[in-house]
N, C-alpha and C positions, 0 to 999 in steps of 0.2 A: 507768813506766819503759819506754822503747822504744829501738830501735837508733839511730834518728835523733838523739834527744836525747843519747844516750851516745856517738855517733860510732863505732858498732860495725858492722862488715860482717856479712853473712850468708854462711856458707860453703856450697859445693855439697854437697848431701846424698850421703853415701857410707856412712852407718852407720844401721842399724835397731836400735832399743833397745826390748826388751820390759820394761816396768816404768817407772813415773814416780816411784818412791819416793825418799826422801832419800838412801839409800845410794848408788845409782848416780849420782845427781846430784852428790854430794859426793866421789865416788871416780873412776869411769870418766870422767864428763863433765868433771870438774875436770882430770883428766890430759890429756884430748883438747884442752881449752881451752889448756893450756900448750903442747902440741905444735903447735897452730895458731899460737900467738903466736911460739914460738921456732924453728919449723922450717917447711918447706913441706908439712906434713901436709895442710892445707887441706881439712878434712872436717867437714861438718855432720851433725847427728843428727836423725833423725825418731823421736820417742818414741811407742811404742804403749801406750795405756792398755788393758791386757788384761782389765779388769773393767768391768762395767756399773754406772757410778756417776755420779750428778748432784750429789753433795754437794760435791765440790771443783771449782773452776774449772780450766780447762785453762791450761797455761803460755802459751798463745797470747795471753792477756789482757795479758801483759807482753812480747810479741814473742819469747817463748822465753827471755827473760833472767831471771836470778836471781843472788843473791849467795851465794857459798860463803865461810863464815867459819871460818878455820882457826886454832886457838889451842892452845897447849901449851908444852912445854919441849923445846927442841931438844937435839942431841947435846952441845952445849957448856954445857948447863944454863941457857941464855938463854930468857927468855920470848918467845914468838912470837905475833904477832897479824897475820894476813894476810887482807885482805878482797878477794876477787876477783869481779868481775861476770862470770859465765859466759855466753859467747856462742856456745858450740859447739852448743847445741840450737836447731834451727830452728822446730820445731813439735811439737805433740802431737796424735795421732790417736786419738779415742775409737772403739775397734774395733767396739763393738756398735752404733754409730750411723753409722760411715763405713767399712763393710767394703770397699766398692769402692775407696775411697781407700787402704786398707791394701793391697789386691792390686796397686794401681798402683805401689807401691814396687818390686815385682818387675820392673816394666817399665823401671826406670831402669838404664841400662847402667853407670853409675858406682858403683852400690852394691857395697860390698866386704866390709863387716863386719856381723855380727849379735852383739849382746850381750844378756844377760838377767839379771834377778834377780827371780824369781817366788816366792821363799822355797823352803825344802827341799821343801815340799808341792807345788810347782809342776811339778816334773819327774815327771809321773805319766801313766798311761794310762787312758783312759776307753773302755769297751766300747760306750758309746752314741754316741760321736762319729761323725758321718758326713761324707763329703767335701763334700756339698752344704750342710752347716750354715754359717750366716753369723753368728757364727763358731762354731768348735768350742769345747767347754768347756775342754779342757786346753791348756796351753801347747805341748807337743809336737805336738798335733793342729793348732793354729793355724799352727805353724811348718812342718809338713809341707805344708799347703795353700799357703802362701806359696812354699815351695821348688818345689813342682810347677808353680805359676804361672810361676816363673822359668824352669824347664826347658822349658815349652811355648813361652813367648814367644821365647826365644833358641835354640829347636830343639836343645837339648842341648849347646850350646856349652861346651866344657870350660873356657874362659877366663872364664865368667860365674858360676862358683861363688862361695861366700862363705867368709870366715874366721869361724868360729862359736865364740864365747867365752862360754859360760854362766857366771854368777858365783854360782849357787846353791850352798849349802854342803853338798854331798854328795860322797862319794868319786868321783873321776874323773867329774865332772859332764858333761864333753864326750862321753865314751864312753857314758854312760848316756842322754844326750839323743839321740845318734846311734842307739842301739839302739831307742829308742821311736819315732823317726821312721821307721826301717825297719819297725817293727811296724805302724805306720799304713799304710805303703806296701803291706804285705802284706794287711792287713785290707781296704783299699779297692781291692785288686787293680789297683794302678797298674802301668804298663808296666815291663818289665825294664830298658829303657834308662834310665828315671828312677832306678831303684835303682843302676845302674852309675854314673850321673852323681853321685848322692848321695855315693858312695864315692870317686870319683876327682877330681871337680871341686871338692869342698868340703874345707876343712881344719877338722877338729873338734878343738878345743883344750880340754883340761881346765884348770881354773884354781884358784888360791887367792887370795882377797882378804882384806886385813887393814887395816882402819881403823875406829876407833870413831866412828860417826856418830850424833850425838844429835838431828839433825833440826831442826825449826822451834823456835827459842828462845822458847817461850811466855812465860817469865818476864822476858825481856829485850827484848821487841819495841820498846817505846817508846824505851828507852835506846839500842838499836842503830840504830834508824831515825833518831834525832836525830844520832847519831854519823856515820852514812852520809850523811845529808842528803837522803834520798829514801825513799819508801814501797816496801816489797818484801814481797809476800804469800807469796813462795816461798823466802825465805832459808833456808839450811840450815847447820848447824854441825857441825864434825868436829874430831878431834884432829890434831896436827901429824904424827904417825907415819902412814905408809901403806906397804903392800907389795902388789904385784901380781905373782904368779907364774903364768906361762903355760907349760903343757906343749905344746910344738909345735916345728916345724922352725926351724932357725937363721935362715932367710931372713926370718922374721918381724921380726927386729931391724931390718933395712933397711926392710921394708914399713911398720913402725910408726915409722920415723925415730929409733929408739933409738940409732943410731950418731951422731946429731947433738946429743943432749941427755942429760944425766945425770938420769934419773928412776929411781925405785926399782921398776922393772919388770924382772923376770928371765924370760928364755926358757930353759927347762930341759927335760931329757929325761924327768924323772920328778918330779912334785910331791909324791910320798908323804911324804918326810921333813918338808917344810914343812907339809903338810896335817896330819899326825899331831900334830905339836907344837902348831900353832895351834888346831886343833879341840879337842884334848884339854885344853889348859891355858886358853887365853883364852876360847874359846866354851864349853868345859865349865864353867869357873868362873862365867861369866855365867849359864848355864842352871841350874846347881846353886844359885846364890845367890838367884835370883829368888823362888821360892815361900817359901823360908825367911825371907829378909830382909823381903819384902813383908808376910807374915803377922806378922812381928815388929813391924811398924809403921814400917818405913823405906821411902822412896820412890825413892832413887837409888843408883847404884853407888858413888859417892864416899862418901856417908854410910854405906853398908854397910861399906866398908873402914876407915872412921874409927871405927866403933863397936867398943868393946872386946870385946864378946861375939860379935856376928855377924862382925866382921872377923877375929877369931881362928878362928871356924868356917870361913870361906872359905879363909884361908891354910893351915890344917891340912888341909882337903880337898884343896888343890892339892899341898902338899908331902908329906903322909902317905898319900894315896890315889890321886890322879891320876898324879903323876910315877912312883910305883912300878909302876903298871899299864902304863906305856909302855915299849916295848922300844927305847930309844934311849939315847945317852950321857947319864948322869945329870947330869954337870956342866953340859952345854949346856942341858939341860932346866931346871935350877935357875936358870941365868943368864937364860933366857927368861922364867921365872916371875917373877923379880925385876923384870924390865923391864915385864911385864904389870901387876904390882901398882902400879908407879909410874904407868903409864898410867891405871889405874883411879882413881888419886888426883888426876889432872889437875884443877887448880882451875877450869879453864874448861869442863870436861865435866860437864854435869848430865844424865847418862844415866838416864832414867826406867826403873825396873824394869818398869813396866806395858807400856812399849814393847817391851822385850826379850821379854816374855811371849807375843808373837804366835806362834801355832802351837807352843806349848810341848811338846805331846805328840810331835810329830815331832822337834823340837830335842832333847828328852831322849833319844830313840831314837838319834840320830846323834852326840850330843855327850857324853853322860854314861853311858848304858847300856854301851857297849863297855868303859869303864874299870871298871864294877862287875863285869862278867863276867870281864875279864882279871885283875883283882885277885883275884877269887875262885878263878880257875884257878891262878894263880901261888902264892898263899899259903894256899889251903884255907880261907879265911874271907871273910866279906863286909866291904866297907868301910863302916863304920857311918855316916859323915857323908854319903856319897853316897846310901846307902839312906834316911837321914833326909830328904834332899832329895827323894827319890822319894815318900816318904810326904807330905811337905809339898806336892808337886805335886798329889797326889790331893786334898788338903784345899783347895788353891788353887782347884781346879775346882768346889768347892762354891759359889763365886761370892760369898763374903761375908767381909769383914774388919771385925771390931769393930762389927758392925751395919750397915756400909756395903756397898753392892753393888760387886763387882769387875767391871770391863768385860772379860769373857772374849772372846778373839778366837782362834778356831780353827775347824777343819772342823766343819760342822754335825753330823756323825756323833758326834764326841767331846762336843760340847756337849749333845746330846740324851742320850747315854749317861750322862754325869755328872748331868744333871738328873734322870734316872730313878733312878740309884743313890742320890743324896743325898735324893731325894724319898721313898725307901723306908727310909732310915736311921732306926733307932730309938734312937740315942744310946748304944748298948751296945758293949762290946768285940767281941761277936759280930757286930754290925752293921757295925763298922769292918772286921772281917776279911772280911765278905762283899763290901764295896766293893773292898778290896785284891785279893781273889781274882778278881773280875770283870775288873779292869784288867790284872792280871798274865797273865790267860788270853788276852789279845788277840794271839794268835799271828800273825794276818794283819798286825798293825801292828808288833810287836816283832821279827818274823822267827823267833821261837821261843816256845814256851810257857814263860813265866817261872815258872810254878808248879812246874816241874821243877828249878829252882835250889834246892838244899837250904837251908832256913832263911830264904829270902827272904820268903815269904808271912808267916811268923811275925814277922819283924823289922819289915817294913813295917806290918803290922797293929797291932803294939804302938805304933810311933811315930805312926801315923795317929790312933789313938784318943787318945793323949796330947795331940797337937797340937790336935785338935778340941775335946776336953773342957777341957783346962787351958791351952791356948795354947802358942806356940813357946817363950816364955821359961821356962816350967816344964818343958816337954818337954826342953829343953837339959840340965836337971839329970840326967835319965835317960840322955841320950846320953853325958854325960861321967862317968857313974857308973863307978867303977873306975879303974885305972891306965891312962893313955894309952900306946898302943904306937906307936913310930916305926919305920918301915921303912927310911928312909934317914937317914944321918948328914949333917947340913948343917954 
């Protein structure tokens, strides 16, 4: 597949994208493709592959083209199947092999926008990063180097700044990224003029992104390629629903041509209400279900919700523990939760739990732990199902399900930690408590010492031992022992 054979033009590069993953390609790049087609947005994307990997070919082998397959149920209850060849991506730059080409992007006067999705773990600071590294290890370090190159090339021209829109799922991601870029500027002792330019010439937007993207359709490749009539090694699949909320100035609506087309992109003064609702319910449910359902023997989100036992667990975790922990209008939260559950059951979405498990330690910190702590503070007791999920998460990192190896994907620190903890495990309740204690004590990760939360260590330890020795199915009996308490009346 190439542009000539498809009759597709290449747009002038105006956007730099950190991350080649399925989500951005089925979300941001998909929306930009529509803007290019329906308006005079006229913007091509240069994707930066921010990791050093030779396992996957670059999008360049298909001239930057790929198919976004959007399927689901629309607002009218109608089945939607939309196949779009995305032409907004021009090329992919492997950063570790073409650092000079990466820096040249800063020399292009037409560049206007920077987007990213390096997962929640990506927006971080590394004390070992140096200005002269090619490249720096952290995403903010790489970005600082690029921005400084821009500043130098255009001699601090205030009109040559960027609109920066990180899509990582952390609170006020734009503000956090800006903070870390300034931290690198300080660490590397860069000129005061550059710091001033960072602040005045660039627009730092916090965002909220919402679309379930299931990625490459492994089980349907032959069928879909026969239907499409061509081979596509980079096709990606996602649900019909999408929402992009950008906290930024109102002039962004015209800059992004939103005044010329009806896309579900909202420019707002504060993303907090959207963020709290989405991260708590949709992402929180995803993260809480993964270790429980996967260890139960289920592989996808849809199968999870359709299972009588695990589906019940997930719904009750949402309605009885997550929603009560959120300080928002309960009726609106319940309506959003009902919509989320319908999305989870989308017949076209085969969202693999193992894919959602990427960086689960950080995801649990940002998506589930706040509700555990908020619930405990509001009601003076722990939310059993969310704590059960916490214990299942620790068991998940043992890396084994029914004798089969689990493909754990997380920071090397966590993988080594769990390898050591489970390596020393003696199969006793005391041994399980030792693992729970070590994980809960990771104050540098959780932001506080969770051993100080009354009863948490004991409850996690009990569930962890049950799950490991008897399995999730039997452990559920202990979880549901006694009368179920409901916090909200539905």
